[in-house]
C-alpha positions as protocol buffer text, in pm:
chain_id: "A"
residue {
  index: 1
  type: MET
  ca { x: 3946 y: -2424 z: -5226 }
}
residue {
  index: 2
  type: ILE
  ca { x: 3748 y: -2626 z: -5515 }
}
residue {
  index: 3
  type: LEU
  ca { x: 3737 y: -2874 z: -5215 }
}
residue {
  index: 4
  type: SER
  ca { x: 3831 y: -3198 z: -5351 }
}
residue {
  index: 5
  type: ASN
  ca { x: 4088 y: -3509 z: -5241 }
}
residue {
  index: 6
  type: ASN
  ca { x: 4322 y: -3311 z: -5442 }
}
residue {
  index: 7
  type: LEU
  ca { x: 4507 y: -3056 z: -5309 }
}
residue {
  index: 8
  type: SER
  ca { x: 4624 y: -2906 z: -5607 }
}
residue {
  index: 9
  type: GLN
  ca { x: 4301 y: -2771 z: -5696 }
}
residue {
  index: 10
  type: LYS
  ca { x: 4303 y: -2351 z: -5753 }
}
residue {
  index: 11
  type: THR
  ca { x: 4150 y: -2167 z: -5423 }
}
residue {
  index: 12
  type: HIS
  ca { x: 3891 y: -1945 z: -5489 }
}
residue {
  index: 13
  type: TYR
  ca { x: 4096 y: -1630 z: -5430 }
}
residue {
  index: 14
  type: GLU
  ca { x: 4334 y: -1787 z: -5715 }
}
residue {
  index: 15
  type: ILE
  ca { x: 4019 y: -1818 z: -5935 }
}
residue {
  index: 16
  type: ILE
  ca { x: 3907 y: -1483 z: -5875 }
}
residue {
  index: 17
  type: GLY
  ca { x: 4311 y: -1364 z: -5905 }
}
residue {
  index: 18
  type: VAL
  ca { x: 4318 y: -1205 z: -5558 }
}
residue {
  index: 19
  type: LYS
  ca { x: 4535 y: -1216 z: -5281 }
}
residue {
  index: 20
  type: GLU
  ca { x: 4398 y: -1413 z: -5038 }
}
residue {
  index: 21
  type: ASP
  ca { x: 4390 y: -1099 z: -4759 }
}
residue {
  index: 22
  type: ALA
  ca { x: 4243 y: -884 z: -5039 }
}
residue {
  index: 23
  type: SER
  ca { x: 3969 y: -652 z: -4941 }
}
residue {
  index: 24
  type: HIS
  ca { x: 3586 y: -724 z: -5061 }
}
residue {
  index: 25
  type: GLU
  ca { x: 3591 y: -434 z: -5277 }
}
residue {
  index: 26
  type: GLU
  ca { x: 3922 y: -561 z: -5444 }
}
residue {
  index: 27
  type: ILE
  ca { x: 3771 y: -930 z: -5458 }
}
residue {
  index: 28
  type: ARG
  ca { x: 3461 y: -789 z: -5645 }
}
residue {
  index: 29
  type: LYS
  ca { x: 3598 y: -510 z: -5873 }
}
residue {
  index: 30
  type: THR
  ca { x: 3837 y: -838 z: -5990 }
}
residue {
  index: 31
  type: TYR
  ca { x: 3538 y: -1061 z: -5983 }
}
residue {
  index: 32
  type: ARG
  ca { x: 3368 y: -867 z: -6228 }
}
residue {
  index: 33
  type: SER
  ca { x: 3676 y: -823 z: -6454 }
}
residue {
  index: 34
  type: ALA
  ca { x: 3719 y: -1186 z: -6471 }
}
residue {
  index: 35
  type: ILE
  ca { x: 3306 y: -1299 z: -6531 }
}
residue {
  index: 36
  type: LEU
  ca { x: 3295 y: -997 z: -6815 }
}
residue {
  index: 37
  type: ASN
  ca { x: 3612 y: -1184 z: -6982 }
}
residue {
  index: 38
  type: TYR
  ca { x: 3464 y: -1545 z: -6927 }
}
residue {
  index: 39
  type: HIS
  ca { x: 3053 y: -1496 z: -6986 }
}
residue {
  index: 40
  type: PRO
  ca { x: 2939 y: -1735 z: -7241 }
}
residue {
  index: 41
  type: ASP
  ca { x: 2771 y: -1439 z: -7484 }
}
residue {
  index: 42
  type: LYS
  ca { x: 3116 y: -1286 z: -7516 }
}
residue {
  index: 43
  type: LEU
  ca { x: 3261 y: -1606 z: -7563 }
}
residue {
  index: 44
  type: GLN
  ca { x: 3044 y: -1697 z: -7827 }
}
residue {
  index: 45
  type: LYS
  ca { x: 3091 y: -1378 z: -8003 }
}
residue {
  index: 46
  type: THR
  ca { x: 3485 y: -1400 z: -8034 }
}
residue {
  index: 47
  type: CYS
  ca { x: 3508 y: -1749 z: -8117 }
}
residue {
  index: 48
  type: GLU
  ca { x: 3517 y: -1862 z: -8517 }
}
residue {
  index: 49
  type: THR
  ca { x: 3308 y: -2175 z: -8399 }
}
residue {
  index: 50
  type: SER
  ca { x: 2973 y: -2156 z: -8254 }
}
residue {
  index: 51
  type: ASN
  ca { x: 3061 y: -2324 z: -7954 }
}
residue {
  index: 52
  type: PRO
  ca { x: 3330 y: -2186 z: -7743 }
}
residue {
  index: 53
  type: GLU
  ca { x: 3554 y: -2440 z: -7603 }
}
residue {
  index: 54
  type: PRO
  ca { x: 3471 y: -2551 z: -7308 }
}
residue {
  index: 55
  type: GLU
  ca { x: 3744 y: -2454 z: -7081 }
}
residue {
  index: 56
  type: LEU
  ca { x: 3619 y: -2104 z: -7122 }
}
residue {
  index: 57
  type: GLN
  ca { x: 3304 y: -2196 z: -7016 }
}
residue {
  index: 58
  type: ASN
  ca { x: 3417 y: -2399 z: -6688 }
}
residue {
  index: 59
  type: ARG
  ca { x: 3648 y: -2113 z: -6582 }
}
residue {
  index: 60
  type: PHE
  ca { x: 3356 y: -1884 z: -6623 }
}
residue {
  index: 61
  type: LEU
  ca { x: 3142 y: -2122 z: -6373 }
}
residue {
  index: 62
  type: GLU
  ca { x: 3475 y: -2155 z: -6148 }
}
residue {
  index: 63
  type: VAL
  ca { x: 3437 y: -1749 z: -6113 }
}
residue {
  index: 64
  type: GLN
  ca { x: 3153 y: -1761 z: -6092 }
}
residue {
  index: 65
  type: ARG
  ca { x: 3156 y: -2055 z: -5796 }
}
residue {
  index: 66
  type: ALA
  ca { x: 3446 y: -1897 z: -5616 }
}
residue {
  index: 67
  type: TRP
  ca { x: 3269 y: -1521 z: -5587 }
}
residue {
  index: 68
  type: GLU
  ca { x: 2929 y: -1717 z: -5460 }
}
residue {
  index: 69
  type: THR
  ca { x: 3188 y: -1789 z: -5142 }
}
residue {
  index: 70
  type: LEU
  ca { x: 3388 y: -1446 z: -5133 }
}
residue {
  index: 71
  type: ALA
  ca { x: 3111 y: -1218 z: -5190 }
}
residue {
  index: 72
  type: ASP
  ca { x: 2924 y: -1301 z: -4814 }
}
residue {
  index: 73
  type: PRO
  ca { x: 3164 y: -1260 z: -4526 }
}
residue {
  index: 74
  type: ARG
  ca { x: 2991 y: -1510 z: -4335 }
}
residue {
  index: 75
  type: SER
  ca { x: 3081 y: -1799 z: -4600 }
}
residue {
  index: 76
  type: ARG
  ca { x: 3410 y: -1643 z: -4683 }
}
residue {
  index: 77
  type: ALA
  ca { x: 3511 y: -1664 z: -4319 }
}
residue {
  index: 78
  type: LEU
  ca { x: 3406 y: -2027 z: -4305 }
}
residue {
  index: 79
  type: TYR
  ca { x: 3589 y: -2077 z: -4636 }
}
residue {
  index: 80
  type: ASP
  ca { x: 3943 y: -1943 z: -4535 }
}
residue {
  index: 81
  type: SER
  ca { x: 3923 y: -2169 z: -4160 }
}
residue {
  index: 82
  type: GLU
  ca { x: 3831 y: -2453 z: -4412 }
}
residue {
  index: 83
  type: LEU
  ca { x: 4132 y: -2348 z: -4620 }
}
residue {
  index: 84
  type: ARG
  ca { x: 4373 y: -2322 z: -4291 }
}
residue {
  index: 85
  type: SER
  ca { x: 4269 y: -2621 z: -4189 }
}
residue {
  index: 86
  type: MET
  ca { x: 4305 y: -2854 z: -4506 }
}
residue {
  index: 87
  type: ARG
  ca { x: 4641 y: -2646 z: -4531 }
}
residue {
  index: 88
  type: GLN
  ca { x: 4767 y: -2791 z: -4191 }
}
residue {
  index: 89
  type: ASP
  ca { x: 4658 y: -3130 z: -4302 }
}
residue {
  index: 90
  type: ALA
  ca { x: 4886 y: -3117 z: -4584 }
}
residue {
  index: 91
  type: VAL
  ca { x: 5185 y: -2994 z: -4398 }
}
residue {
  index: 92
  type: THR
  ca { x: 5112 y: -3261 z: -4152 }
}
residue {
  index: 93
  type: ALA
  ca { x: 5059 y: -3559 z: -4370 }
}
residue {
  index: 94
  type: ASP
  ca { x: 5409 y: -3422 z: -4572 }
}
residue {
  index: 95
  type: GLU
  ca { x: 5587 y: -3498 z: -4270 }
}
residue {
  index: 96
  type: VAL
  ca { x: 5471 y: -3884 z: -4270 }
}
residue {
  index: 97
  type: SER
  ca { x: 5740 y: -4126 z: -4521 }
}
residue {
  index: 98
  type: LEU
  ca { x: 5661 y: -4443 z: -4657 }
}
residue {
  index: 99
  type: GLU
  ca { x: 5920 y: -4585 z: -4356 }
}
residue {
  index: 100
  type: ASP
  ca { x: 5653 y: -4437 z: -4094 }
}
residue {
  index: 101
  type: MET
  ca { x: 5405 y: -4615 z: -4290 }
}
residue {
  index: 102
  type: THR
  ca { x: 5258 y: -5005 z: -4180 }
}
residue {
  index: 103
  type: ILE
  ca { x: 5193 y: -5215 z: -4524 }
}
residue {
  index: 104
  type: GLU
  ca { x: 4979 y: -5474 z: -4559 }
}
residue {
  index: 105
  type: ASP
  ca { x: 4927 y: -5715 z: -4902 }
}
residue {
  index: 106
  type: ALA
  ca { x: 4597 y: -5648 z: -5053 }
}
residue {
  index: 107
  type: GLY
  ca { x: 4659 y: -5916 z: -5311 }
}
residue {
  index: 108
  type: SER
  ca { x: 4668 y: -5690 z: -5627 }
}
residue {
  index: 109
  type: CYS
  ca { x: 4818 y: -5412 z: -5445 }
}
residue {
  index: 110
  type: PHE
  ca { x: 5008 y: -5306 z: -5123 }
}
residue {
  index: 111
  type: GLU
  ca { x: 4789 y: -5085 z: -4863 }
}
residue {
  index: 112
  type: LEU
  ca { x: 4994 y: -4830 z: -4656 }
}
residue {
  index: 113
  type: SER
  ca { x: 4818 y: -4731 z: -4338 }
}
residue {
  index: 114
  type: TYR
  ca { x: 4956 y: -4433 z: -4084 }
}
residue {
  index: 115
  type: TYR
  ca { x: 4804 y: -4383 z: -3712 }
}
residue {
  index: 116
  type: CYS
  ca { x: 4794 y: -4025 z: -3657 }
}
residue {
  index: 117
  type: ARG
  ca { x: 4820 y: -3941 z: -3266 }
}
residue {
  index: 118
  type: CYS
  ca { x: 4422 y: -3817 z: -3259 }
}
residue {
  index: 119
  type: GLY
  ca { x: 4387 y: -4194 z: -3287 }
}
residue {
  index: 120
  type: ASP
  ca { x: 4286 y: -4203 z: -3616 }
}
residue {
  index: 121
  type: TYR
  ca { x: 4423 y: -4318 z: -3925 }
}
residue {
  index: 122
  type: PHE
  ca { x: 4495 y: -4282 z: -4338 }
}
residue {
  index: 123
  type: SER
  ca { x: 4539 y: -4541 z: -4570 }
}
residue {
  index: 124
  type: VAL
  ca { x: 4702 y: -4523 z: -4944 }
}
residue {
  index: 125
  type: ASP
  ca { x: 4718 y: -4844 z: -5154 }
}
residue {
  index: 126
  type: SER
  ca { x: 5037 y: -4848 z: -5381 }
}
residue {
  index: 127
  type: SER
  ca { x: 4834 y: -4823 z: -5695 }
}
residue {
  index: 128
  type: GLU
  ca { x: 4825 y: -4488 z: -5623 }
}
residue {
  index: 129
  type: LEU
  ca { x: 5138 y: -4426 z: -5543 }
}
residue {
  index: 130
  type: THR
  ca { x: 5275 y: -4606 z: -5893 }
}
residue {
  index: 131
  type: GLU
  ca { x: 5358 y: -4257 z: -6038 }
}
residue {
  index: 132
  type: ILE
  ca { x: 5617 y: -4171 z: -5794 }
}
residue {
  index: 133
  type: TYR
  ca { x: 5733 y: -4572 z: -5646 }
}
residue {
  index: 134
  type: GLN
  ca { x: 5794 y: -4917 z: -5788 }
}
residue {
  index: 135
  type: PHE
  ca { x: 5691 y: -5180 z: -5538 }
}
residue {
  index: 136
  type: LEU
  ca { x: 5816 y: -5507 z: -5504 }
}
residue {
  index: 137
  type: ARG
  ca { x: 5750 y: -5821 z: -5320 }
}
residue {
  index: 138
  type: ASN
  ca { x: 6090 y: -5999 z: -5271 }
}
residue {
  index: 139
  type: GLY
  ca { x: 5992 y: -6338 z: -5058 }
}
residue {
  index: 140
  type: SER
  ca { x: 5807 y: -6185 z: -4718 }
}
residue {
  index: 141
  type: LYS
  ca { x: 5992 y: -5812 z: -4784 }
}
residue {
  index: 142
  type: ILE
  ca { x: 5786 y: -5538 z: -4984 }
}
residue {
  index: 143
  type: LEU
  ca { x: 6087 y: -5297 z: -5167 }
}
residue {
  index: 144
  type: TYR
  ca { x: 6033 y: -4965 z: -5302 }
}
residue {
  index: 145
  type: ARG
  ca { x: 6213 y: -4698 z: -5488 }
}
residue {
  index: 146
  type: PRO
  ca { x: 6134 y: -4412 z: -5641 }
}
residue {
  index: 147
  type: GLN
  ca { x: 5979 y: -4447 z: -5979 }
}
residue {
  index: 148
  type: ASP
  ca { x: 6201 y: -4353 z: -6280 }
}
residue {
  index: 149
  type: LEU
  ca { x: 6447 y: -4126 z: -6104 }
}
residue {
  index: 150
  type: TYR
  ca { x: 6720 y: -4342 z: -6057 }
}
residue {
  index: 151
  type: PRO
  ca { x: 6627 y: -4668 z: -6286 }
}
residue {
  index: 152
  type: HIS
  ca { x: 7031 y: -4748 z: -6214 }
}
residue {
  index: 153
  type: LEU
  ca { x: 6956 y: -4771 z: -5817 }
}
residue {
  index: 154
  type: SER
  ca { x: 6872 y: -5106 z: -5650 }
}
residue {
  index: 155
  type: PHE
  ca { x: 6573 y: -5060 z: -5440 }
}
residue {
  index: 156
  type: LEU
  ca { x: 6582 y: -4837 z: -5210 }
}
residue {
  index: 157
  type: ALA
  ca { x: 6443 y: -4991 z: -4879 }
}
residue {
  index: 158
  type: VAL
  ca { x: 6255 y: -5239 z: -4705 }
}
residue {
  index: 159
  type: LEU
  ca { x: 5907 y: -5264 z: -4586 }
}
residue {
  index: 160
  type: LEU
  ca { x: 5796 y: -5553 z: -4347 }
}
residue {
  index: 161
  type: PRO
  ca { x: 5424 y: -5632 z: -4330 }
}
């Protein structure tokens, strides 16, 4: 995966266009085809303007980076391990609901925290959830509801600080 905090990023396998259990030879063949399709020299010839689209240039670099990781058996094994770990973390995080979290008023937003079994915790502030939830302070209570999904509903839950 192009490592970032965003789990919706494509994996190196998806970038190259192979399955995760593909053999080295399958990955190599698909990589060679992809890298030729997105090579800047080829793009320069096929574009009517003198500058190929930045998206296509970035695609070339993504394919190259993915190949650098997947071409070496050791780096591929390490990558696969990290990918499994990130997926496991994502599954665990998906099991946490807002009701499982503690909430604190952080002034301009609310900070929601969840204490994990491992002794650590993760937190998110309400400003990161504004596309999904609407939050409202009502006295000592903090209310939320899904954003724009059910505008006719009153707030669905109460979170107490």
